[in-house]
C-alpha positions in Angstrom: -9.4 -3.2 -32.0 -7.4 -6.3 -31.3 -6.2 -7.2 -27.8 -3.8 -10.0 -26.8 -4.0 -11.0 -23.1 -1.1 -12.9 -21.5 -1.3 -14.5 -18.1 1.7 -13.2 -16.0 3.9 -16.0 -14.6 1.8 -18.8 -16.0 4.9 -20.9 -16.4 5.4 -20.7 -12.6 1.8 -21.9 -12.1 2.5 -25.0 -14.3 5.8 -25.6 -12.6 4.5 -25.3 -9.0 1.0 -26.6 -9.3 1.1 -28.9 -12.3 -0.1 -28.7 -15.9 -3.5 -30.1 -15.0 -4.1 -27.3 -12.6 -2.9 -24.9 -15.3 -5.3 -26.3 -17.9 -8.2 -26.0 -15.4 -7.2 -22.4 -14.9 -7.1 -21.7 -18.6 -10.6 -23.2 -19.0 -11.9 -21.0 -16.2 -10.4 -17.9 -17.9 -12.1 -18.8 -21.2 -15.4 -19.2 -19.4 -15.0 -15.9 -17.6 -14.2 -14.0 -20.8 -17.2 -15.6 -22.6 -19.5 -14.5 -19.7 -18.3 -10.9 -19.6 -19.8 -8.1 -21.7 -18.1 -8.9 -24.9 -21.1 -10.3 -26.7 -20.2 -8.5 -29.9 -16.6 -9.5 -29.8 -14.6 -12.5 -31.1 -12.8 -14.3 -28.3 -10.2 -17.0 -28.9 -7.3 -18.7 -27.2 -4.3 -17.9 -29.4 -1.7 -20.1 -27.9 -0.6 -21.4 -24.5 -1.7 -18.8 -21.9 -2.5 -16.2 -24.5 -6.1 -15.0 -25.4 -7.2 -12.7 -28.2 -10.2 -10.4 -28.2 -11.4 -8.7 -31.5 -14.2 -6.1 -31.5 -15.3 -2.5 -31.3 -12.8 -0.2 -29.6 -15.5 0.9 -27.1 -15.7 -2.7 -25.8 -12.1 -3.9 -26.3 -10.6 -1.6 -23.6 -8.0 -2.2 -20.9 -10.4 -1.4 -18.0 -13.1 -3.8 -19.3 -10.7 -6.6 -20.0 -9.0 -6.1 -16.6 -12.4 -6.3 -14.9 -12.6 -10.0 -16.0 -9.6 -10.8 -13.8 -10.6 -8.8 -10.7 -12.4 -11.6 -9.0 -10.2 -14.6 -8.0 -10.7 -17.8 -10.0 -12.0 -20.8 -8.1 -10.0 -24.0 -9.0 -11.2 -27.0 -7.0 -12.2 -24.9 -4.1 -9.0 -22.9 -4.0 -8.9 -19.2 -4.9 -6.3 -18.0 -7.5 -5.7 -14.4 -8.3 -4.1 -13.5 -11.6 -2.2 -10.6 -13.1 -2.4 -10.1 -16.9 -0.4 -8.1 -19.4 -2.1 -6.8 -22.5 -1.2 -5.5 -26.0 -3.5 -3.6 -28.2 -3.5 -2.8 -32.0 -6.0 -0.5 -33.7 -7.7 -1.5 -36.9 -6.7 0.4 -40.0 -9.1 -0.9 -42.8 -7.1 0.7 -45.6 -3.8 -1.1 -44.9 -4.1 -4.1 -42.5 -5.0 -7.7 -42.7 -5.8 -10.0 -39.8 -2.3 -11.5 -39.5 -0.8 -8.0 -39.5 -3.1 -6.9 -36.7 -2.1 -9.9 -34.6 1.6 -9.2 -35.3 1.2 -5.6 -34.1 -0.8 -6.6 -31.0 2.0 -9.2 -30.3 4.6 -6.5 -30.5 2.6 -4.3 -28.2 2.2 -7.2 -25.7 6.0 -7.8 -25.7 6.5 -4.2 -24.9 4.0 -4.3 -22.1 5.6 -7.4 -20.6 9.0 -5.7 -20.7 7.7 -3.2 -18.1 6.7 -5.8 -15.5 3.5 -7.5 -14.5 0.0 -6.1 -15.2 1.1 -3.7 -17.9 -0.7 -2.4 -21.0 0.7 -1.2 -24.3 -0.7 0.0 -27.6 1.1 -0.6 -30.8 2.9 2.4 -32.4 6.0 3.0 -34.4 7.8 3.9 -31.2 6.8 0.6 -29.6 7.9 -1.3 -32.7 11.3 0.4 -32.5 11.8 -0.2 -28.8 10.7 -3.9 -29.2 13.1 -4.3 -32.0 15.9 -2.8 -29.9 15.1 -5.3 -27.1 15.3 -8.1 -29.5 18.6 -6.9 -30.8 19.9 -6.5 -27.2 18.9 -10.1 -26.4 20.7 -11.3 -29.5 23.8 -9.4 -28.5 23.5 -10.7 -24.9 23.4 -14.3 -26.1 26.5 -13.6 -28.1 28.3 -11.9 -25.2 27.5 -14.8 -23.0 28.8 -17.3 -25.5 32.0 -15.3 -26.2 32.8 -14.5 -22.5 32.1 -10.8 -22.6 30.3 -10.9 -19.3 32.4 -10.6 -16.1 32.0 -10.1 -12.4 33.0 -7.3 -10.1 32.8 -7.4 -6.3 31.6 -4.6 -3.9 32.8 -4.8 -0.3 30.4 -5.1 2.6 31.6 -3.6 5.9 30.5 -3.8 9.5 29.4 -0.3 10.5 30.8 -0.5 14.1 34.4 -1.6 13.5 34.5 -1.1 9.7 35.8 -4.7 9.2 35.1 -6.3 5.8 32.4 -9.0 6.3 31.6 -9.8 2.7 31.5 -8.9 -0.9 28.6 -8.9 -3.4 29.1 -10.4 -6.8 27.8 -8.0 -9.5 27.4 -8.9 -13.2 28.9 -6.6 -15.9 28.8 -6.6 -19.7 31.5 -5.0 -21.9 30.9 -5.2 -25.6 33.5 -6.1 -28.2 33.8 -2.3 -28.8 34.5 -1.7 -25.1 31.1 -0.2 -24.4 29.6 -1.0 -21.0 25.9 -1.9 -21.1 24.2 -1.0 -17.8 22.8 -4.0 -15.8 19.3 -2.4 -15.6 19.1 -2.7 -19.3 20.3 -6.2 -20.0 19.3 -8.1 -16.8 15.5 -7.7 -17.4 16.0 -8.9 -20.9 17.9 -12.0 -19.6 15.1 -12.7 -17.2 12.2 -12.4 -19.6 14.0 -14.6 -22.2 15.1 -17.2 -19.6 18.7 -16.7 -20.5 19.3 -15.6 -16.8 19.2 -19.3 -15.8 22.4 -20.1 -17.7 24.0 -16.8 -16.9 23.1 -17.2 -13.2 24.6 -20.6 -12.9 27.8 -19.4 -14.6 27.9 -16.4 -12.3 27.5 -18.6 -9.2 30.4 -20.8 -10.2 32.7 -17.9 -11.0 31.8 -16.2 -7.7 32.5 -19.3 -5.7 35.7 -19.9 -7.6 36.8 -16.4 -6.7 35.7 -17.0 -3.1 38.1 -19.9 -2.9 40.8 -17.7 -4.2 40.1 -15.2 -1.4 40.3 -18.0 1.1 43.6 -19.1 -0.4 44.9 -15.6 0.0 44.1 -15.7 3.7 40.8 -13.8 3.8 38.6 -16.2 5.7 36.1 -13.9 7.3 34.6 -12.7 4.0 31.2 -14.1 2.8 30.2 -14.1 -0.9 26.8 -12.7 -1.7 25.2 -13.8 -5.1 21.9 -12.5 -6.5 19.3 -15.0 -7.6 16.3 -14.0 -9.8 12.8 -15.4 -9.5 13.3 -17.1 -12.8 16.3 -19.1 -11.5 14.6 -19.7 -8.1 11.6 -21.5 -9.7 13.7 -24.0 -11.7 13.1 -27.5 -10.4 16.9 -28.1 -10.5 17.8 -24.9 -8.6 19.0 -26.6 -5.4 20.9 -29.2 -7.3 22.7 -26.5 -9.3 23.7 -24.6 -6.2 25.0 -27.9 -4.6 26.9 -28.8 -7.8 28.6 -25.3 -7.9 29.7 -25.6 -4.3 31.0 -29.2 -4.8 32.8 -28.4 -8.0 34.5 -25.3 -6.7 35.2 -26.6 -3.2 33.6 -23.6 -1.6 32.0 -23.9 1.8 28.2 -23.4 2.0 28.7 -21.4 5.2 30.5 -18.7 3.1 27.7 -18.3 0.6 24.8 -15.9 0.8 22.0 -15.9 -1.8 20.1 -12.7 -2.3 16.5 -12.8 -3.4 14.0 -9.9 -4.0 10.4 -9.5 -2.9 9.3 -10.6 -6.5 10.1 -14.2 -5.5 7.1 -14.1 -3.2 4.9 -14.3 -6.3 6.0 -17.9 -6.6 4.0 -18.7 -3.4 5.1 -18.4 0.2 4.8 -22.2 0.8 7.1 -23.1 -2.1 9.6 -20.3 -1.5 9.7 -21.0 2.2 10.4 -24.7 1.6 13.3 -23.9 -0.8 14.8 -21.3 1.6 14.7 -23.8 4.5 16.5 -26.4 2.4 19.2 -23.8 1.6 19.5 -22.9 5.3 19.7 -26.6 6.2 22.7 -26.8 4.0 24.4 -23.9 5.8 23.7 -21.3 3.1 22.6 -17.8 4.2 19.7 -16.0 2.6 19.3 -12.2 2.2 16.2 -10.2 1.1 17.4 -7.6 -1.3 15.9 -4.2 -2.1 13.6 -4.4 0.9 10.8 -1.9 1.0 10.3 -1.6 -2.8 7.8 -4.4 -3.2 4.1 -4.8 -2.3 4.2 -7.5 0.3 7.1 -6.5 2.6 5.7 -7.3 6.1 4.1 -10.5 5.0 7.3 -11.4 3.2 9.4 -11.0 6.3 7.1 -12.8 8.6 6.7 -15.9 6.5 10.0 -16.4 4.8 13.1 -17.5 6.7 16.0 -15.2 6.0 19.2 -14.2 7.7 19.7 -10.7 6.4 17.7 -7.7 5.3 19.1 -5.3 2.8 17.7 -1.7 2.8 17.2 -0.3 -0.7 19.5 2.5 -1.6 16.6 4.9 -2.2 15.9 5.0 1.5 19.6 5.3 2.4 20.0 8.3 0.0 17.2 10.1 1.9 19.0 10.0 5.2 21.3 13.0 4.8 18.6 15.1 3.0 15.8 14.4 5.5 13.5 13.2 2.8 10.5 11.0 3.6 12.4 7.8 3.0 14.8 8.5 5.9 12.1 7.5 8.4 11.5 4.3 6.4 15.2 3.4 6.8 14.9 3.7 10.5 11.8 1.6 10.7 13.3 -1.1 8.5 16.4 -1.3 10.7 14.3 -1.6 13.9 12.0 -4.2 12.3 14.9 -6.3 11.0 16.6 -6.3 14.4 13.4 -7.3 16.2 13.1 -10.2 13.9 16.7 -11.3 14.7 18.0 -10.4 11.2 21.3 -8.8 10.2 20.5 -5.5 8.5 22.7 -4.1 5.6 22.2 -0.7 4.0 23.0 -0.4 0.2 24.1 2.6 -1.7 26.0 4.4 1.1 27.8 7.3 -0.6 28.6 9.8 2.2 30.2 9.8 5.7 27.0 11.3 7.0 24.9 8.4 5.7 27.3 5.9 7.3 27.3 7.7 10.6 23.5 8.0 10.7 23.1 4.3 9.9 25.6 3.4 12.6 23.7 5.5 15.1 20.5 3.7 14.1 22.2 0.4 14.9 22.3 -0.9 11.3 24.8 -3.8 11.2 26.5 -3.6 7.9 26.7 -1.4 4.8 28.0 -1.2 1.2 28.4 1.6 -1.3 30.9 3.8 -3.0 31.8 5.5 0.3 33.4 2.3 1.4 34.4 0.8 -1.9 33.3 0.6 -5.5 32.6 -2.7 -7.3 35.9 -4.0 -8.6 37.5 -7.1 -10.3 39.0 -9.7 -8.0 42.6 -8.6 -8.6 41.7 -5.0 -7.6 39.7 -6.3 -4.6 42.8 -8.2 -3.4 44.9 -5.0 -3.7 42.1 -3.1 -1.9 42.0 -5.6 1.0 45.8 -5.6 1.3 45.8 -1.8 1.6 43.2 -1.7 4.4 44.4 -1.2 8.0 43.6 -4.2 10.1 43.0 -6.5 7.2 45.6 -9.2 7.1 46.1 -12.1 4.7 
């Protein structure tokens, strides 16, 4: 059996703590693996933050390898917990050479990493096919970005008490040359894992701010623009500079911009994330926590990171009119957000009953198909013009 072990978010460790710290951590990992019960296995550092283990299938198992990372690593007196992704390939003596085994394990590792942090995958024909499809999707996405086949749509955000439009969320869409729409949940993870999201995200921000200026020119001055930011973008050393440049070049006001982050950003470290968020807020930019309640560190996240708005994940909103367990969570999140002095917005509102229940729970704002679907800027302007009480 061959296993490839990849340290999750190791690039972030280097970016935030320095390459020397990263090198010390890699040495500690190598020592830990050598000390574990792999005495009849070959252990090697393959490249960068990737380690390989070759040996009997009874020893080279996910549970045994994971156990090597259960205890935090001590680096200069500081504890560091790690998550790892692993890819496995079984030995077939009749048909495989060493380089083929490593290739198969590498394919399995890519498949594991596509599912998030701390995942495990074994090589199979199905894994090979799915990995090849993801590679093709990335190639097509690069081409789509280069040939301007990506575009933005905007979903309105309304105040639940008086139903005034308080903002719009910019959402990325991809239509292929053949007119086929690729769902965001298929291509955005690929963009993030490849790093392509950095370029796409900067382009998206500039287009959204440019369209915000057009909304202002049309007379709609009470509408804020919400833009999603991935953890990959957030950790870039030039992130703040890119935001400022986009604001300056488009002439948009920082007060009209809201950046949405998810709980995954917390993995970059509370101190670092908090520092960046404070710098954004000092510039007048609002910060929202998106998909709240779906992560693993929600309460700690809220308490330690400065944010203006809390967005309730749609899964809890959908539970409201069916009295599913998530309905109680929506009520708790609204109460928590208000006690922390945050604006609370519910996502995915699709029925009048959901909207009424959220209003009764004192949720501030909402968005969803019940109020308005995501639409291009031209359609948004028509939609605004047709709404009672909205004047340009």
